[in-house]
C-alpha positions in Angstrom: 0.0 0.0 0.0 1.5 3.3 -1.1 1.6 6.3 1.3 0.9 9.7 0.0 3.7 12.1 0.5 2.8 15.4 2.1 6.0 17.5 2.4 4.3 20.4 4.1 2.6 18.3 6.8 2.5 20.2 10.1 3.2 23.6 8.6 1.0 26.7 8.6 0.7 28.7 5.4 -1.0 32.0 4.8 -2.2 32.8 1.2 -3.4 36.4 0.8 -6.1 36.7 -1.8 -6.2 32.9 -1.5 -9.9 32.2 -2.3 -10.0 33.0 -6.1 -7.9 32.8 -9.2 -4.2 32.1 -8.8 -4.6 32.4 -5.0 -7.1 29.5 -5.0 -4.8 27.4 -7.0 -2.0 28.0 -4.5 -4.3 27.3 -1.6 -5.4 24.0 -3.1 -1.8 22.9 -3.8 -0.4 23.8 -0.3 -3.4 22.0 1.3 -2.8 19.0 -0.9 0.8 18.9 0.4 -0.4 18.8 3.9 -0.2 22.4 5.1 -2.8 24.1 7.3 -3.8 26.9 5.0 -5.0 30.3 6.2 -7.0 31.9 3.4 -7.2 35.6 3.3 -10.0 37.4 1.4 -11.2 41.0 1.2 -15.0 41.1 0.9 -16.2 38.1 -1.1 -16.9 35.6 1.7 -18.9 33.1 -0.4 -16.0 31.9 -2.6 -13.8 31.7 0.5 -16.4 29.6 2.3 -16.9 27.3 -0.7 -13.2 26.7 -1.1 -12.8 26.0 2.6 -15.6 23.5 2.5 -14.2 21.8 -0.6 -10.8 21.4 1.1 -12.3 20.3 4.4 -14.1 17.5 2.5 -10.7 16.4 1.3 -9.4 16.3 4.9 -7.4 19.5 4.7 -7.2 22.1 7.5 -8.3 25.6 6.4 -9.1 28.8 8.3 -10.6 31.9 6.8 -9.3 35.4 7.5 -11.0 38.6 6.2 -8.7 41.6 5.8 -8.2 44.4 3.4 -4.5 44.6 2.7 -4.8 48.3 1.6 -5.3 49.0 5.3 -2.1 48.8 7.5 -4.1 48.0 10.6 -5.9 45.2 8.9 -2.6 43.6 7.9 -1.3 43.8 11.5 -4.6 42.3 12.7 -4.4 39.5 10.2 -1.0 38.4 11.3 -2.0 38.7 15.0 -5.1 36.6 14.3 -3.1 33.8 12.7 -0.7 33.9 15.6 -3.5 33.6 18.1 -5.2 30.7 16.2 -2.1 28.7 15.1 0.9 29.9 17.1 3.1 29.5 14.0 3.6 30.6 10.4 5.9 28.8 8.1 4.9 30.0 4.7 3.5 33.3 3.6 2.4 33.8 0.0 1.7 37.5 -0.7 -0.6 37.0 -3.6 -3.4 39.5 -3.1 -3.5 42.2 -5.7 -5.7 45.0 -7.0 -5.4 47.7 -9.6 -7.1 50.5 -11.4 -6.9 50.3 -15.2 -6.3 53.7 -16.7 -3.8 55.6 -18.8 -1.1 57.2 -16.7 -2.0 60.6 -17.9 -5.5 60.1 -16.6 -4.7 58.5 -13.3 -5.4 60.2 -10.0 -3.2 60.4 -6.9 -5.8 58.3 -5.1 -5.6 55.6 -7.8 -1.8 55.6 -7.7 -1.8 55.3 -3.9 -4.4 52.6 -3.8 -2.5 50.4 -6.3 0.8 50.9 -4.5 -0.7 50.3 -1.1 -2.4 47.1 -2.1 0.5 45.6 -3.9 3.8 47.0 -2.7 3.2 48.5 0.7 1.2 45.4 1.8 4.2 43.2 0.8 6.5 45.2 3.2 4.0 45.3 6.0 3.2 41.5 5.7 6.9 40.8 6.1 7.4 43.3 8.9 4.6 41.9 11.0 5.1 38.2 10.1 8.8 38.0 11.1 8.2 37.2 14.8 5.9 34.3 13.8 8.2 33.0 11.0 11.7 33.5 12.3 13.7 30.3 12.9 10.7 28.2 11.8 11.8 25.1 9.8 11.2 25.6 6.1 10.2 29.3 6.5 9.3 30.9 3.1 8.1 34.3 2.1 6.9 34.2 -1.5 5.5 37.1 -3.5 3.4 36.9 -6.7 4.0 39.4 -9.4 2.7 39.4 -13.0 3.9 40.1 -16.5 3.0 43.8 -16.5 6.6 44.3 -15.4 8.0 42.7 -18.5 5.5 43.6 -21.3 3.2 46.5 -22.0 -0.5 45.8 -21.1 -2.4 49.0 -22.1 -3.9 50.8 -19.2 -1.9 48.7 -16.6 0.9 51.3 -15.9 -0.1 51.7 -12.3 -0.1 47.9 -11.8 3.3 47.5 -13.5 4.9 50.2 -11.3 3.5 48.6 -8.2 4.5 45.1 -9.2 8.0 46.3 -10.1 8.3 47.7 -6.6 7.1 44.3 -5.2 9.8 42.5 -7.2 12.5 44.8 -5.9 11.1 44.5 -2.3 11.4 40.7 -2.6 15.0 41.0 -3.5 15.8 43.2 -0.5 13.6 41.0 1.8 15.6 37.9 0.7 18.7 39.6 2.1 17.1 41.0 5.3 15.1 37.8 6.1 17.9 35.4 5.5 19.4 35.8 9.0 16.1 34.6 10.4 16.1 31.5 8.3 13.3 32.9 6.0 13.8 32.3 2.3 12.2 34.9 0.0 11.4 34.6 -3.7 9.0 35.9 -6.2 6.9 34.1 -8.8 5.8 35.8 -12.0 3.0 34.0 -13.8 2.4 34.5 -17.5 -1.0 35.5 -18.8 -3.6 33.6 -16.8 -7.3 33.6 -17.6 -8.8 34.7 -14.3 -11.7 37.0 -13.3 -9.8 40.1 -14.6 -10.9 39.0 -18.1 -14.4 40.1 -17.2 -13.1 43.6 -16.7 -10.6 43.5 -19.6 -12.0 41.3 -22.4 -9.4 42.8 -24.7 -6.9 40.5 -22.9 -8.3 37.7 -25.0 -6.2 39.1 -27.8 -3.1 38.2 -25.7 -4.4 34.7 -25.4 -4.9 34.5 -29.2 -1.4 35.7 -29.8 0.2 33.3 -27.4 -1.7 30.4 -29.0 -0.6 31.6 -32.5 3.1 31.4 -31.7 3.4 28.7 -29.0 5.6 25.7 -29.8 3.6 23.7 -27.3 0.9 21.3 -28.6 -2.8 21.8 -27.7 -2.9 25.6 -27.4 -1.6 25.5 -23.8 -1.8 28.6 -21.6 -0.5 29.4 -18.2 -2.9 28.2 -15.5 -3.3 28.9 -11.7 -2.0 25.4 -11.1 1.3 26.1 -13.0 2.0 28.9 -10.6 0.9 26.9 -7.6 3.3 24.1 -8.5 6.2 26.5 -8.5 5.2 28.1 -5.1 5.0 24.6 -3.6 8.3 23.6 -5.1 9.9 26.7 -3.5 8.7 25.4 -0.1 10.7 22.2 -0.4 13.8 21.7 1.6 15.6 21.0 -1.6 14.8 24.6 -2.8 16.2 26.3 0.3 19.2 27.7 -1.6 17.1 29.5 -4.2 16.7 33.0 -2.8 15.9 36.5 -4.1 14.8 35.2 -7.4 11.8 36.2 -9.6 10.8 33.0 -11.4 8.8 33.4 -14.6 6.1 30.7 -15.1 4.9 31.1 -18.6 6.0 28.0 -20.6 8.7 30.1 -22.2 6.5 32.8 -23.7 8.8 35.6 -22.5 11.5 34.1 -24.7 9.6 33.3 -27.9 6.6 35.6 -27.6 7.8 37.9 -30.4 8.5 35.1 -32.8 6.7 34.9 -36.1 5.1 31.6 -35.2 7.2 29.5 -37.6 8.4 26.9 -35.1 7.1 24.1 -37.3 9.8 24.9 -39.9 12.8 24.5 -37.6 
């Protein structure tokens, strides 16, 4: 009789924005690997409750935590709540994100500040408040999630790109400052993933069509939430402990061949 291997058994993981999209994929993966997962959400309780019920039916341990990461006090309260409930935190995945789609010349100071606060400032504050819970914990990991707005132009996403670029730089500095506490920090950069944002930006389907027109992979494959979740989980392994301060792109190679003419069949 085979025994299922669960390399994160006994560990506590927090996934911000962990109830939908890429965050839900990460939550499912870490739960499948045996972690107790703390799922943070902002205001949509129903998807969070449904995901928690799904994972509970599979025997996983999940707790739900409402907090708006644009609010510094909410971040501090979130970490305090996890400490009170679990007493430990081994893995923190800073996945929650929000933006305002607008041309930079039309953006307001309020929009700029909101996007920076939700993406970049929250990354700093999560690390700041989580250190006491995470320091010297076995397998401690601080993993941030960026996106491809830092490497390619997405019209109207300039605020997002600036905030995510700050997040990527913060992760590099955090990797240095957290290392003495035994906390390994890295960043994961998914490619274009078809999540709920497509309802707001249906024009992103043009990006999907382009990727599928030039991809060398069979079956019109695209990046999925599960692809990113697999890399996050991999970074939590003991074998990945010497990977630090990296931004790892998960896009099947699109960043390399995305500007090709689609003539891969004539190699």
